C-alpha positions as MATLAB code, in Angstrom:
seq = 'XXXXXXXXXXXXXXXXXXXXXXXXXXXXXXXXXXXXXXXXXXXXXXXXXXXXXXXXXXXXXXXXXXXXXXXXXXXXXXXXXXXXXXXXXXXXXXXXXXXXXXXXXXXXXXXXXXXXXXXXXXXXXXXXXXXXXXXXXXXXXXXXXXXXXXXXXXXXXXXXXXXXXXXXXXXXXXXXXXXXXXXXXXXXXXXXXXXXXXXXXXXXXXXXXXXXXXXXX';
ca = [
       0.000    0.000    0.000;
       2.720    2.460    0.995;
       4.565    1.694   -2.249;
       1.476    2.518   -4.338;
       0.959    5.768   -2.430;
       4.590    6.665   -3.022;
       4.290    6.077   -6.771;
       1.086    8.128   -6.902;
       2.704   11.038   -5.086;
       5.651   10.907   -7.458;
       3.316   11.034  -10.489;
       1.411   13.962   -8.961;
       4.646   15.850   -8.315;
       5.792   15.233  -11.896;
       2.454   16.484  -13.236;
       2.755   19.674  -11.205;
       6.229   20.291  -12.589;
       5.158   19.718  -16.204;
       4.842   23.139  -17.846;
       4.610   24.217  -21.508;
       8.019   24.223  -23.131;
       8.977   27.064  -25.444;
       8.731   25.583  -28.910;
      10.438   26.784  -32.068;
       8.964   30.000  -33.493;
       9.449   31.110  -37.081;
       8.344   34.749  -37.322;
       8.144   36.561  -40.654;
       7.430   40.253  -41.151;
       7.281   42.454  -44.233;
       9.176   45.399  -42.748;
      12.903   45.783  -42.303;
      12.713   48.305  -39.484;
      10.055   48.689  -36.791;
       8.556   45.182  -36.554;
      11.881   43.487  -37.187;
      13.694   45.555  -34.565;
      10.934   44.963  -32.039;
      10.988   41.193  -32.590;
      14.779   41.034  -32.457;
      14.629   42.904  -29.171;
      12.128   40.368  -27.865;
      14.479   37.539  -28.795;
      17.421   39.215  -27.076;
      15.348   39.625  -23.906;
      14.829   35.910  -23.336;
      17.433   33.550  -21.847;
      20.399   33.097  -24.172;
      19.978   29.325  -24.340;
      16.460   29.809  -25.760;
      17.189   32.548  -28.284;
      17.857   30.007  -31.013;
      14.213   28.962  -30.774;
      13.084   32.284  -32.237;
      13.933   32.946  -35.864;
      13.048   36.415  -37.196;
      12.908   36.838  -40.967;
      12.059   39.793  -43.205;
      10.311   38.993  -46.464;
      10.638   41.244  -49.495;
       7.380   39.830  -50.804;
       4.216   41.897  -50.874;
       2.029   41.547  -47.796;
      -0.502   39.405  -49.655;
       2.324   36.988  -50.526;
       3.619   36.811  -46.971;
       1.834   33.545  -46.162;
       3.353   31.601  -49.039;
       6.748   33.133  -48.339;
       6.563   32.249  -44.644;
       5.652   28.634  -45.406;
       8.436   28.427  -47.967;
      11.021   29.757  -45.526;
       9.771   27.595  -42.653;
       9.858   24.450  -44.803;
      13.647   24.720  -44.767;
      13.554   24.488  -40.969;
      11.066   21.705  -40.099;
      11.742   21.983  -36.356;
       9.931   25.337  -36.271;
       6.371   24.294  -35.552;
       5.030   27.752  -34.675;
       4.811   30.003  -37.727;
       3.786   33.630  -37.290;
       3.440   36.492  -39.746;
       3.526   40.054  -38.418;
       2.148   43.013  -40.354;
       0.042   46.188  -40.139;
      -3.353   47.124  -41.525;
      -1.973   50.379  -42.963;
      -2.987   50.416  -46.643;
      -3.316   46.647  -47.117;
      -6.464   46.129  -49.191;
      -6.932   42.394  -48.580;
      -6.241   42.614  -44.859;
      -9.114   40.345  -43.781;
      -8.512   37.820  -46.569;
      -4.822   37.514  -45.718;
      -5.589   36.850  -42.052;
      -8.320   34.319  -42.900;
      -6.024   32.534  -45.357;
      -3.251   32.344  -42.763;
      -5.612   30.863  -40.189;
      -6.780   28.249  -42.696;
      -3.155   27.180  -43.080;
      -2.542   27.122  -39.319;
      -0.326   30.187  -39.473;
      -0.629   32.617  -36.587;
      -0.983   36.326  -37.284;
       0.275   39.225  -35.214;
      -1.640   42.045  -36.890;
      -2.067   45.648  -35.839;
      -4.749   48.092  -36.951;
      -3.861   50.704  -38.008;
      -0.142   50.065  -37.302;
       2.205   48.478  -34.788;
       2.546   51.754  -32.925;
      -0.929   51.093  -31.530;
       0.593   48.067  -29.777;
       3.545   50.166  -28.626;
       1.086   52.691  -27.151;
      -0.356   49.963  -24.945;
       3.014   49.755  -23.157;
       2.290   53.273  -21.919;
      -1.228   52.366  -20.815;
      -3.361   53.580  -23.729;
      -4.682   52.555  -27.137;
      -5.957   55.789  -28.699;
      -8.701   55.785  -31.341;
      -6.489   56.565  -34.330;
      -8.101   56.398  -37.768;
      -4.956   55.773  -39.815;
      -1.294   54.877  -39.469;
      -0.106   58.490  -39.874;
      -2.157   59.793  -36.956;
      -1.305   56.661  -34.952;
       2.436   57.214  -35.400;
       2.156   60.901  -34.576;
       0.190   60.170  -31.424;
       2.697   57.570  -30.308;
       5.627   59.906  -30.982;
       4.100   62.385  -28.533;
       3.508   59.681  -25.916;
       7.006   58.320  -26.368;
       8.671   61.727  -26.105;
       6.635   62.644  -23.036;
       7.442   59.389  -21.250;
      11.046   58.784  -22.287;
      12.212   62.343  -23.051;
      13.591   60.884  -26.275;
      12.632   61.149  -29.930;
      10.914   58.117  -31.431;
      12.610   56.607  -34.477;
      11.002   53.737  -36.385;
      14.477   52.375  -37.067;
      15.486   52.294  -33.390;
      17.096   48.868  -32.800;
      16.464   49.107  -29.058;
      12.740   49.867  -29.255;
      11.702   46.684  -27.438;
      14.089   47.325  -24.552;
      12.895   50.914  -24.202;
       9.223   49.971  -24.273;
       9.774   47.462  -21.486;
      11.951   49.876  -19.487;
       9.701   52.928  -19.677;
       6.407   51.070  -20.064;
       4.707   47.979  -18.710;
       4.492   44.878  -20.905;
       2.077   42.947  -18.681;
      -0.262   45.930  -18.639;
       0.086   46.286  -22.426;
      -1.072   42.689  -22.873;
      -4.083   43.300  -20.624;
      -5.064   46.478  -22.476;
      -4.708   44.922  -25.933;
      -6.650   41.811  -24.968;
      -9.436   43.897  -23.430;
      -9.716   46.033  -26.573;
      -9.696   42.957  -28.827;
     -12.470   41.326  -26.817;
     -14.440   44.582  -26.801;
     -14.587   44.586  -30.602;
     -15.643   40.943  -30.686;
     -18.418   41.488  -28.134;
     -19.743   44.324  -30.302;
     -19.842   42.146  -33.438;
     -16.842   43.841  -35.034;
     -15.156   40.572  -35.881;
     -13.398   41.581  -39.106;
      -9.863   42.770  -38.323;
     -10.082   45.579  -40.902;
     -12.794   47.341  -38.885;
     -11.352   46.519  -35.457;
      -9.621   49.832  -34.865;
      -7.694   50.349  -32.734;
      -6.719   46.743  -32.192;
      -3.811   44.327  -32.316;
      -3.123   40.634  -31.774;
       0.559   41.136  -31.040;
      -0.291   40.587  -27.384;
      -1.025   36.921  -28.144;
       2.474   36.286  -29.455;
       4.248   38.126  -26.641;
       2.068   36.585  -23.938;
       2.637   33.078  -25.291;
       6.413   33.368  -25.512;
       6.965   35.237  -22.249;
       4.399   33.107  -20.428;
       6.067   29.838  -21.350;
       9.477   31.156  -20.365;
       8.213   32.402  -17.004;
       6.425   29.144  -16.196;
       9.515   27.141  -17.062;
      11.638   29.434  -14.916;
       9.403   28.846  -11.901;
       9.161   25.079  -12.440;
];
């Protein structure tokens, strides 16, 4: 009897220790500056032994061709089971179709409407109702300058580090998720009309969450 109890306790302890392991992420974006720099900063922020599990690629293909390009690139690295494409609403005409097509192919999408700066704004506690990417960028520049006393540059290679230092990433995830759910509850389910909105929080929460749970295990 005691032996069976001992084995059961051991199984229960093992189950409690079992946490999601960070898989291999293949992330493709269509911009060579802002999104790429942000994602590279994310990779540099995680433990060095895990950085090889995040591959960040920039595709020269048009946004509507990003899905095929991502699958083509990822096929050369079969260990990367999590494929993500990251892009903005901006002036993309087939925004909804691209997202739907990606989902049909089991590709995750980190989209931002109207632009990624709406996600950056969430780090500072707000997601303003910007109608286009120009006004969104201008609004964020003002927030950024006010908070950091620095000038915002889309090509800043340390943007991720600065957002985390001067802002609050956990709060940003909460704000973005709340806004996303708000649109859904109000029957605005097409990404093109969900403004402001972003799903970048899903990617960051997943990666950082798995790392944190493994660290505590």
